[in-house]
Backbone bond lengths (Angstrom), bond angles and torsions (degrees), N, CA, C in turn:
res aa  C-N    CA-C-N  psi(-1)  N-CA   C-N-CA  omega(-1)  CA-C   N-CA-C  phi
1 M - - - 1.462 - - 1.527 109.71 -
2 E 1.337 115.86 121.83 1.459 119.75 177.81 1.530 109.86 -87.08
3 I 1.335 116.22 138.70 1.456 122.23 174.77 1.521 107.39 -114.93
4 T 1.324 116.47 121.73 1.462 120.77 -177.88 1.522 110.28 -95.98
5 V 1.329 116.38 139.56 1.463 122.60 -171.99 1.526 110.27 -131.22
6 L 1.333 115.34 140.87 1.457 121.95 168.63 1.528 108.77 -118.53
7 I 1.327 116.96 139.34 1.460 122.16 -179.65 1.520 109.08 -115.71
8 A 1.332 116.65 121.95 1.464 122.07 175.97 1.525 108.03 -112.42
9 E 1.323 115.99 104.41 1.471 122.55 -173.65 1.531 107.96 -154.99
10 D 1.341 116.76 127.31 1.463 118.71 -176.27 1.524 113.50 -80.45
11 D 1.329 117.68 -13.66 1.461 121.76 178.00 1.531 108.94 -92.10
12 P 1.332 119.11 110.97 1.471 120.75 -176.94 1.527 113.04 -61.89
13 D 1.321 117.73 -31.51 1.469 119.91 178.03 1.526 110.69 -66.20
14 M 1.348 117.11 -40.93 1.453 120.54 179.10 1.530 110.69 -69.79
15 R 1.337 117.14 -36.28 1.470 119.41 175.31 1.524 110.17 -59.98
16 F 1.328 115.75 -40.89 1.462 120.80 179.12 1.528 110.89 -62.72
17 V 1.335 116.70 -43.16 1.467 121.51 -179.81 1.523 110.58 -63.25
18 I 1.340 116.61 -49.84 1.464 120.37 -178.10 1.526 110.62 -61.65
19 R 1.346 115.82 -43.71 1.468 119.11 179.12 1.532 110.96 -58.10
20 N 1.322 117.31 -48.26 1.459 120.27 -178.28 1.521 112.20 -61.45
21 V 1.328 116.16 -40.08 1.466 119.48 -177.85 1.523 111.15 -69.27
22 V 1.338 118.08 -49.18 1.463 119.41 -175.88 1.526 111.46 -68.24
23 E 1.333 117.12 -32.19 1.464 119.04 -179.53 1.522 112.60 -78.10
24 E 1.344 116.80 -8.13 1.463 119.50 171.50 1.530 110.87 -72.60
25 V 1.345 116.16 -22.90 1.460 120.45 177.61 1.527 108.37 -76.77
26 E 1.313 117.05 126.92 1.460 121.97 -175.13 1.529 111.22 -56.34
27 G 1.332 115.86 131.23 1.450 120.86 175.22 1.511 115.04 85.12
28 V 1.330 118.61 1.84 1.466 121.68 -179.96 1.525 109.11 -95.83
29 N 1.328 116.02 133.17 1.458 121.60 -176.56 1.523 110.16 -132.39
30 V 1.339 117.05 119.29 1.461 121.62 175.50 1.525 107.51 -80.64
31 I 1.340 116.46 114.22 1.459 120.24 -174.42 1.529 112.43 -103.12
32 G 1.355 117.00 -4.96 1.452 118.32 178.88 1.508 112.39 -166.02
33 E 1.333 116.10 150.92 1.458 122.65 176.57 1.523 108.76 -135.02
34 A 1.326 115.61 142.00 1.459 120.66 179.61 1.516 109.61 -134.33
35 G 1.334 115.52 142.58 1.456 120.88 179.74 1.514 113.81 -98.18
36 D 1.350 117.00 -4.10 1.462 120.36 177.05 1.524 109.18 -152.59
37 G 1.343 115.86 168.59 1.453 120.11 -175.35 1.510 114.42 -67.03
38 L 1.337 117.82 -34.89 1.461 121.21 -178.79 1.531 111.11 -67.87
39 E 1.337 115.38 -42.36 1.460 119.68 177.09 1.523 110.29 -65.54
40 A 1.342 116.22 -36.82 1.459 120.66 -178.22 1.528 111.36 -63.85
41 I 1.333 116.92 -44.90 1.464 118.85 -177.77 1.524 110.97 -66.57
42 K 1.328 116.36 -33.64 1.467 120.63 176.28 1.526 110.53 -62.79
43 L 1.341 116.58 -44.49 1.465 120.81 -179.60 1.528 111.94 -69.80
44 I 1.326 116.57 -33.66 1.467 120.17 176.75 1.529 109.57 -59.20
45 K 1.323 116.23 -45.03 1.466 120.69 -179.77 1.523 111.55 -66.62
46 E 1.319 116.92 -37.71 1.465 120.90 -176.73 1.528 112.81 -77.49
47 L 1.342 116.51 -40.48 1.461 120.75 -168.27 1.529 114.35 -103.92
48 S 1.331 117.81 -21.37 1.470 122.65 -178.94 1.526 112.94 49.20
49 P 1.329 118.88 57.45 1.467 120.50 178.87 1.531 111.02 -67.38
50 Q 1.314 115.56 153.02 1.468 119.64 176.93 1.525 111.54 -78.62
51 V 1.340 116.71 -28.53 1.465 122.46 -176.39 1.524 108.74 -130.20
52 A 1.356 115.22 137.85 1.470 119.81 176.67 1.522 109.24 -126.73
53 F 1.344 116.13 118.30 1.460 121.93 172.20 1.529 107.55 -89.26
54 L 1.341 117.04 121.76 1.466 120.75 -175.02 1.521 111.17 -123.30
55 D 1.323 115.95 133.46 1.458 120.73 166.21 1.528 107.74 -81.30
56 I 1.323 117.46 154.65 1.468 120.49 176.39 1.523 110.60 -77.50
57 D 1.314 116.43 -48.92 1.461 122.38 -171.11 1.529 110.72 -88.91
58 L 1.340 115.43 66.97 1.462 120.46 179.42 1.526 110.38 -96.52
59 P 1.323 118.39 138.80 1.465 119.62 173.35 1.532 110.91 -70.10
60 G 1.321 115.58 153.02 1.458 120.44 177.84 1.509 113.75 85.59
61 K 1.312 117.12 -47.99 1.469 123.67 179.35 1.515 106.97 -160.26
62 N 1.344 116.80 120.42 1.469 117.63 -175.70 1.526 111.30 -72.41
63 G 1.337 115.30 168.99 1.451 120.83 -172.87 1.511 114.78 -61.75
64 V 1.335 118.01 -37.87 1.459 120.69 -179.85 1.525 110.50 -67.45
65 E 1.331 116.80 -44.42 1.466 120.72 176.58 1.525 110.24 -61.16
66 L 1.316 115.22 -42.11 1.458 120.51 179.48 1.525 111.19 -62.04
67 A 1.339 116.28 -42.70 1.461 120.54 -179.98 1.530 111.35 -61.17
68 R 1.338 116.21 -40.56 1.474 119.41 178.78 1.531 110.98 -62.48
69 E 1.321 116.78 -41.03 1.462 120.10 179.44 1.525 111.29 -68.29
70 I 1.327 116.10 -39.20 1.471 119.74 177.38 1.516 110.15 -60.82
71 F 1.329 115.80 -42.37 1.463 119.34 -179.28 1.527 110.79 -62.64
72 D 1.337 116.99 -39.11 1.463 120.40 178.11 1.529 111.38 -65.78
73 I 1.332 116.84 -35.40 1.460 121.33 -179.69 1.521 110.82 -74.29
74 N 1.335 116.42 -48.39 1.464 121.33 -179.43 1.525 109.59 -150.27
75 P 1.341 118.09 98.24 1.469 121.15 -176.16 1.523 114.19 -66.44
76 W 1.358 117.28 -8.75 1.462 119.53 179.34 1.520 112.25 -88.13
77 T 1.305 118.29 -3.03 1.462 120.69 179.29 1.523 110.51 -67.72
78 F 1.324 116.89 132.32 1.458 121.69 175.86 1.526 108.12 -82.55
79 I 1.324 116.13 115.93 1.462 121.23 -177.72 1.524 109.53 -100.29
80 I 1.331 116.37 124.43 1.460 121.91 178.89 1.522 108.12 -123.49
81 F 1.319 116.58 119.15 1.456 119.92 175.70 1.523 109.19 -85.47
82 A 1.318 116.29 131.25 1.462 122.75 175.55 1.521 106.15 -126.83
83 T 1.314 117.18 100.17 1.460 120.57 -166.44 1.513 112.06 -148.07
84 A 1.315 116.46 162.34 1.466 121.90 175.91 1.521 111.67 -89.47
85 F 1.340 117.38 -2.77 1.458 121.30 -174.88 1.526 110.08 -103.77
86 S 1.341 116.30 108.08 1.461 120.06 -178.68 1.520 112.98 -79.75
87 E 1.344 117.99 -17.30 1.464 120.54 -172.21 1.522 113.96 -77.72
88 F 1.332 118.54 -2.35 1.461 120.37 -178.02 1.531 112.86 -100.34
89 R 1.341 116.99 14.38 1.464 119.44 -178.00 1.532 111.51 -59.96
90 G 1.344 116.15 -41.25 1.464 119.59 -179.72 1.510 111.95 -60.52
91 E 1.317 116.84 -44.48 1.462 120.66 178.00 1.521 111.05 -65.88
92 A 1.326 116.61 -32.89 1.466 120.35 178.35 1.527 110.42 -63.94
93 I 1.335 117.15 -41.06 1.459 120.73 177.40 1.520 110.09 -63.95
94 D 1.335 116.30 -38.72 1.470 120.64 -179.67 1.521 111.65 -62.05
95 V 1.320 117.91 -30.46 1.467 120.18 178.61 1.530 110.96 -99.82
96 Y 1.340 116.05 19.54 1.459 122.62 171.13 1.523 113.86 61.97
97 A 1.334 115.13 40.48 1.462 118.85 177.21 1.523 110.24 -66.14
98 F 1.315 116.52 141.46 1.462 121.32 178.78 1.520 110.81 -76.97
99 D 1.341 116.98 -33.81 1.458 120.42 178.73 1.527 109.33 -155.17
100 Y 1.340 114.12 162.14 1.470 120.58 -177.65 1.524 106.89 -137.90
101 L 1.311 116.94 108.30 1.458 123.09 -176.85 1.521 109.58 -106.04
102 V 1.324 115.95 125.77 1.464 120.57 -179.13 1.522 109.00 -100.46
103 K 1.324 116.31 125.32 1.465 121.91 178.25 1.528 110.18 -70.66
104 P 1.321 118.21 143.05 1.460 126.22 -4.54 1.529 110.37 -80.95
105 F 1.312 117.85 115.40 1.458 121.25 -179.69 1.523 109.75 -90.46
106 K 1.330 115.12 157.88 1.451 120.34 -179.98 1.521 109.51 -81.97
107 M 1.296 116.27 140.99 1.450 121.61 -176.01 1.531 111.62 -61.40
108 N 1.323 116.03 -33.33 1.458 119.15 -179.48 1.515 111.26 -64.67
109 R 1.350 116.36 -29.81 1.468 120.17 177.94 1.526 110.56 -64.83
110 V 1.322 117.20 -38.56 1.469 120.73 177.66 1.524 109.81 -64.19
111 R 1.318 116.06 -43.59 1.469 119.52 179.93 1.530 111.36 -63.03
112 Q 1.336 117.04 -40.03 1.459 120.31 177.80 1.525 110.94 -61.48
113 T 1.324 115.82 -41.48 1.462 120.07 179.67 1.522 110.79 -62.69
114 M 1.313 117.61 -44.10 1.458 120.74 179.57 1.524 111.41 -65.73
115 D 1.322 116.71 -36.57 1.465 120.17 177.06 1.523 110.90 -64.63
116 R 1.332 117.04 -39.23 1.467 120.78 177.36 1.527 110.69 -64.09
117 I 1.317 116.80 -41.49 1.461 120.34 179.08 1.529 110.25 -62.94
118 R 1.324 116.61 -40.96 1.463 119.91 178.52 1.529 111.04 -60.22
119 L 1.336 116.45 -41.20 1.460 120.10 179.66 1.523 111.46 -66.57
120 V 1.338 116.65 -38.74 1.461 119.76 176.98 1.526 110.13 -63.69
121 L 1.321 117.27 -46.67 1.459 121.35 -178.22 1.525 111.99 -64.98
122 S 1.326 116.31 -30.53 1.463 119.75 179.52 1.521 112.31 -80.13
123 G 1.356 116.34 -6.14 1.458 120.56 178.97 1.508 114.24 85.85
124 K 1.338 117.83 6.68 1.456 120.39 -177.79 1.529 113.27 -82.82
125 L 1.343 116.20 -15.93 1.459 118.75 -177.88 1.509 114.01 -114.79
126 A 1.307 118.24 -31.16 1.458 118.98 -175.81 1.505 110.56 -154.18
127 E 1.327 116.11 139.14 1.449 120.99 172.98 1.515 108.46 -80.46
128 R 1.318 117.14 129.88 1.451 120.75 -177.12 1.532 111.51 -108.31
129 S 1.309 117.97 5.99 1.451 119.84 179.43 1.511 110.89 -97.36
130 N 1.333 115.18 152.64 1.470 123.09 174.80 1.518 113.36 55.09
131 A 1.308 118.83 28.47 1.469 121.79 179.12 1.509 108.85 -123.56
132 D 1.314 115.55 147.69 1.456 119.41 175.48 1.520 108.90 -64.63
133 S 1.322 118.28 127.84 1.459 121.97 -171.23 1.510 112.34 -64.20
134 K 1.309 119.23 -38.95 1.460 120.50 -178.98 1.518 110.22 -64.88
135 N 1.350 116.08 -47.97 1.462 118.92 -179.43 1.511 111.14 -64.48
136 L 1.345 117.27 -35.91 1.459 120.15 -179.95 1.508 111.35 -64.49
137 N 1.321 117.93 -49.13 1.459 120.12 179.56 1.510 111.43 -60.83
138 K 1.333 116.49 -37.85 1.459 119.93 179.26 1.521 110.25 -65.28
139 N 1.359 116.56 -42.18 1.457 119.84 -179.39 1.515 111.34 -66.74
140 V 1.338 117.31 -40.93 1.463 120.10 178.93 1.512 110.67 -60.65
141 S 1.335 116.87 -40.73 1.456 120.34 -176.26 1.512 112.57 -70.07
142 R 1.361 117.09 -15.66 1.452 120.95 -178.77 1.526 111.40 -103.41
143 K 1.316 118.81 14.07 1.454 121.72 -179.85 1.521 110.08 -125.01
144 L 1.335 114.72 153.69 1.459 120.23 175.12 1.523 109.46 -138.72
145 L 1.306 113.66 158.53 1.454 121.32 -178.62 1.526 109.85 -97.44
146 F 1.348 116.61 131.38 1.459 121.68 177.72 1.523 108.98 -126.97
147 K 1.332 115.76 140.17 1.456 120.09 -179.97 1.520 110.15 -90.63
148 N 1.338 115.32 124.55 1.456 122.40 179.76 1.520 107.80 -119.16
149 N 1.346 115.66 99.82 1.465 121.44 -175.67 1.526 109.46 57.55
150 S 1.342 117.69 -116.23 1.462 120.08 -175.64 1.519 113.31 -96.46
151 K 1.316 118.22 3.24 1.465 120.52 -178.82 1.521 110.53 -126.42
152 F 1.338 115.40 168.74 1.456 121.22 178.05 1.525 109.55 -109.37
153 V 1.321 115.63 141.40 1.463 121.56 177.88 1.518 108.02 -119.61
154 Y 1.325 116.27 132.48 1.453 122.80 -177.85 1.522 107.71 -104.62
155 L 1.339 117.50 108.10 1.460 121.98 -173.35 1.520 111.82 -107.51
156 N 1.316 115.29 140.14 1.455 121.56 169.62 1.527 107.44 -73.47
157 L 1.320 117.82 123.62 1.460 121.00 -175.21 1.523 112.33 -63.79
158 D 1.322 117.29 -29.53 1.455 119.79 179.23 1.526 111.94 -66.41
159 D 1.347 117.18 -18.81 1.471 121.06 -179.08 1.520 112.91 -89.82
160 I 1.335 117.49 -13.99 1.465 119.90 -179.77 1.524 109.70 -74.22
161 I 1.330 116.51 130.92 1.468 121.73 -178.77 1.524 109.64 -94.21
162 Y 1.327 116.41 -56.50 1.465 120.43 175.48 1.518 109.27 -161.19
163 I 1.315 115.25 167.89 1.455 122.62 -179.10 1.526 107.94 -130.23
164 T 1.324 116.91 138.96 1.462 119.51 -177.69 1.523 111.10 -146.66
165 K 1.310 116.05 160.47 1.457 122.83 176.34 1.513 108.91 -90.22
166 E 1.325 116.62 125.51 1.470 121.57 178.70 1.522 108.30 -131.84
167 G 1.327 115.52 103.72 1.453 119.85 -176.05 1.513 110.84 66.19
168 R 1.331 116.57 -129.53 1.457 120.70 179.29 1.516 112.46 -89.79
169 K 1.313 116.38 -4.22 1.455 121.28 -177.58 1.531 111.14 -109.20
170 T 1.318 115.41 159.86 1.455 122.24 170.37 1.518 107.37 -108.17
171 T 1.336 116.17 130.33 1.463 120.70 -177.62 1.522 110.29 -108.13
172 I 1.329 115.72 129.99 1.454 122.49 176.83 1.526 107.80 -105.01
173 Y 1.322 117.00 112.74 1.462 122.12 177.94 1.528 108.84 -91.85
174 F 1.321 115.73 126.49 1.457 120.11 178.41 1.526 109.02 -135.38
175 I 1.309 116.82 168.54 1.463 120.74 -178.61 1.527 109.11 -60.84
176 G 1.329 114.91 117.06 1.459 119.79 177.88 1.505 115.59 96.56
177 G 1.341 118.03 -0.87 1.450 117.07 179.09 1.511 114.33 170.05
178 Q 1.305 114.98 -163.23 1.463 121.80 179.49 1.516 109.25 -154.85
179 I 1.335 116.18 153.59 1.457 120.67 173.24 1.517 108.33 -133.67
180 K 1.322 115.12 154.23 1.456 120.79 177.57 1.519 109.18 -112.26
181 T 1.319 115.69 143.96 1.462 121.23 -178.08 1.518 109.20 -140.80
182 N 1.320 116.00 158.36 1.464 120.88 175.47 1.523 112.68 -85.89
183 D 1.333 116.64 -6.31 1.464 120.47 -179.88 1.525 110.79 -62.91
184 K 1.319 116.38 140.31 1.458 121.02 176.96 1.519 110.19 -76.76
185 L 1.341 115.41 155.38 1.464 119.50 178.08 1.517 111.27 -58.64
186 S 1.326 116.66 -38.34 1.466 119.43 -178.99 1.524 111.24 -63.32
187 A 1.339 117.08 -36.58 1.462 120.90 178.42 1.521 111.23 -68.57
188 L 1.340 115.92 -41.04 1.462 119.66 178.64 1.526 111.18 -69.36
189 E 1.329 116.61 -35.47 1.464 120.30 176.70 1.527 110.18 -59.81
190 E 1.312 116.39 -42.17 1.468 120.73 178.45 1.525 110.52 -66.49
191 Q 1.334 115.95 -40.90 1.461 120.33 -178.68 1.525 111.63 -65.69
192 L 1.333 116.86 -30.75 1.463 121.66 -177.59 1.522 113.08 -90.83
193 E 1.317 117.16 3.54 1.462 120.40 178.81 1.524 110.44 -58.03
194 G 1.316 115.96 134.32 1.455 120.25 -179.24 1.511 113.67 98.45
195 Y 1.333 116.59 -7.98 1.453 122.26 177.19 1.532 108.13 -113.55
196 P 1.350 118.57 166.34 1.473 120.10 -174.52 1.533 114.26 -77.44
197 F 1.329 115.84 55.42 1.458 121.20 175.88 1.524 109.24 -114.82
198 F 1.335 115.39 149.83 1.457 119.75 -174.49 1.523 109.85 -140.87
199 R 1.337 116.13 134.32 1.469 121.24 176.67 1.526 106.96 -79.88
200 S 1.314 115.50 94.13 1.458 121.35 -172.90 1.524 113.20 -81.58
201 H 1.319 116.85 -16.61 1.467 122.24 -171.04 1.516 106.04 -164.44
202 S 1.310 117.65 160.72 1.466 119.76 178.57 1.521 111.78 -58.92
203 G 1.336 116.45 -23.86 1.462 120.09 -177.41 1.512 114.93 -109.69
204 F 1.339 119.06 7.88 1.458 119.66 -175.00 1.536 112.56 -143.53
205 I 1.323 115.54 141.27 1.465 124.13 164.52 1.518 106.33 -121.14
206 V 1.328 118.00 128.82 1.462 120.22 -175.45 1.535 110.94 -120.09
207 N 1.324 114.19 149.65 1.462 121.42 172.57 1.523 107.28 -84.51
208 L 1.319 117.60 112.55 1.468 121.02 -174.96 1.528 112.31 -62.46
209 K 1.330 116.43 -25.12 1.459 119.08 178.89 1.525 112.34 -70.98
210 M 1.325 116.79 -17.03 1.462 121.44 -178.33 1.526 112.72 -95.09
211 V 1.324 118.12 -7.33 1.466 121.31 -175.73 1.527 110.21 -78.64
212 K 1.348 116.29 130.14 1.469 120.95 179.10 1.526 111.50 -103.30
213 E 1.315 116.95 -44.81 1.462 120.99 -179.46 1.521 109.36 -164.40
214 L 1.329 116.75 170.92 1.457 120.40 175.38 1.519 110.23 -126.53
215 I 1.333 114.03 146.51 1.461 121.94 -176.83 1.523 107.89 -126.10
216 P 1.337 118.51 130.54 1.467 119.92 179.25 1.528 111.51 -56.27
217 A 1.327 116.29 130.98 1.461 121.37 178.15 1.518 111.09 -110.63
218 S 1.329 116.22 -30.92 1.462 122.19 177.70 1.518 106.69 -163.05
219 R 1.326 116.30 -174.15 1.460 119.18 178.80 1.522 111.99 -68.37
220 S 1.318 116.84 -21.16 1.468 120.04 -173.48 1.521 114.36 -111.92
221 S 1.335 118.03 -2.98 1.462 118.06 -176.26 1.525 112.13 -153.12
222 Y 1.330 114.32 164.19 1.458 122.99 175.56 1.523 108.66 -124.94
223 E 1.333 115.67 153.53 1.453 120.87 167.80 1.524 109.01 -90.59
224 L 1.329 116.30 139.51 1.459 120.85 178.27 1.522 109.90 -100.27
225 V 1.314 116.65 122.71 1.459 121.51 174.35 1.529 106.96 -84.82
226 M 1.323 115.70 120.14 1.460 121.46 -172.39 1.528 111.13 -112.19
227 E 1.302 115.16 154.53 1.454 120.64 171.05 1.527 109.72 -74.88
228 N 1.325 116.20 149.38 1.468 124.19 172.24 1.529 114.93 68.47
229 T 1.325 117.35 14.52 1.463 120.56 174.39 1.519 110.12 -159.37
230 K 1.319 115.36 152.02 1.465 120.24 174.18 1.526 111.20 -90.92
231 N 1.328 116.82 -12.00 1.461 120.72 178.11 1.525 110.35 -67.85
232 R 1.313 115.35 150.89 1.455 120.68 -177.84 1.522 111.03 -127.87
233 P 1.317 117.62 96.02 1.466 120.08 175.42 1.525 110.19 -66.34
234 L 1.329 116.53 167.29 1.460 121.58 -175.49 1.526 111.61 -107.03
235 I 1.316 114.91 152.80 1.458 121.96 168.56 1.524 107.25 -134.02
236 T 1.314 116.27 131.44 1.465 119.24 -179.85 1.526 109.59 -77.93
237 V 1.319 115.58 160.04 1.461 120.84 178.06 1.524 110.19 -59.46
238 E 1.335 116.67 -41.78 1.456 120.60 -179.90 1.519 111.50 -63.37
239 K 1.336 116.35 -41.90 1.458 120.29 -179.87 1.531 111.47 -68.37
240 F 1.325 116.56 -34.85 1.452 119.94 177.78 1.529 110.50 -64.60
241 K 1.343 115.66 -42.30 1.463 119.26 177.18 1.526 110.59 -63.69
242 E 1.330 115.86 -40.05 1.466 120.37 178.68 1.529 110.49 -61.91
243 L 1.322 115.96 -42.10 1.456 120.33 -179.78 1.525 111.32 -64.76
244 E 1.321 116.28 -41.35 1.463 119.89 178.18 1.525 111.19 -61.94
245 E 1.320 115.70 -39.78 1.469 119.49 179.14 1.523 111.05 -66.85
246 L 1.349 116.61 -38.66 1.454 120.59 -178.16 1.518 112.32 -69.47
247 T 1.308 116.38 -39.15 1.468 120.00 -173.87 1.517 112.75 -99.03
248 N 1.347 116.21 -18.82 1.468 120.94 -177.03 1.518 111.27 56.80
249 S 1.315 115.71 34.59 1.469 120.67 178.34 1.511 109.02 -153.75
250 K 1.327 116.40 160.47 1.465 121.96 -179.53 1.516 109.60 -90.68
251 V 1.327 117.10 63.07 1.456 119.95 -170.16 1.518 113.31 -66.99
252 L 1.322 117.74 -18.89 1.463 118.71 -176.08 1.521 112.64 -99.08
253 K 1.307 117.76 -2.66 1.455 117.92 -179.55 1.508 110.96 -83.68
254 S 1.302 115.65 148.12 1.452 120.18 -177.99 1.516 110.31 -64.27
255 S 1.354 115.99 136.89 1.463 120.15 179.68 1.519 110.94 -82.94
């Protein structure tokens, strides 16, 4: 199965990097490159790529505006933002982006994204028939693939409560159950970049949307009271301060 890609990026060196990385994935073909938003929309209409890599800060038409136009032209296009601006993640979700990569991103992250797209297109991850296209793209962008022993599990990210290391395995707790994986926490942290997850402790990644309050556990850490579980993952004092600085809000304090 061939996957066709268009890259919209005003930096020719970055276009070269993205092209080389995505074309390392078997069956992926970059069929067009654009240095600005106006050229990109023209090529989208002419070439109908399955995947569009978009920078945010494009001349002529910025990436978010471009994504909206692409969706109007072909709502099945997989939109991937590759940008230095982390603050546009919310807008990216609004335009049903499949992924959001913040520069400098790791090359393996790009390969993982392309592998996920291949699985979706092959029908192994999501049914694309008889579904409203807007809701489908939104749902795809909020799910990730996790390997559980010899099979793959496709989880809605909004259902994940927290992730922790237990023995030699990593356990993902979600609403209604849990799965174990051989993936390291650091790998999952990278995979969850761009979503509301936070590495609260060396042994925990938490879904910030599930946090209700924190309770002092020691001089160096707090217990997090979470929704949908009685378990209490930890957050260190240093990590709590880091989170406050990142969000500029008291997101973990009880309302």
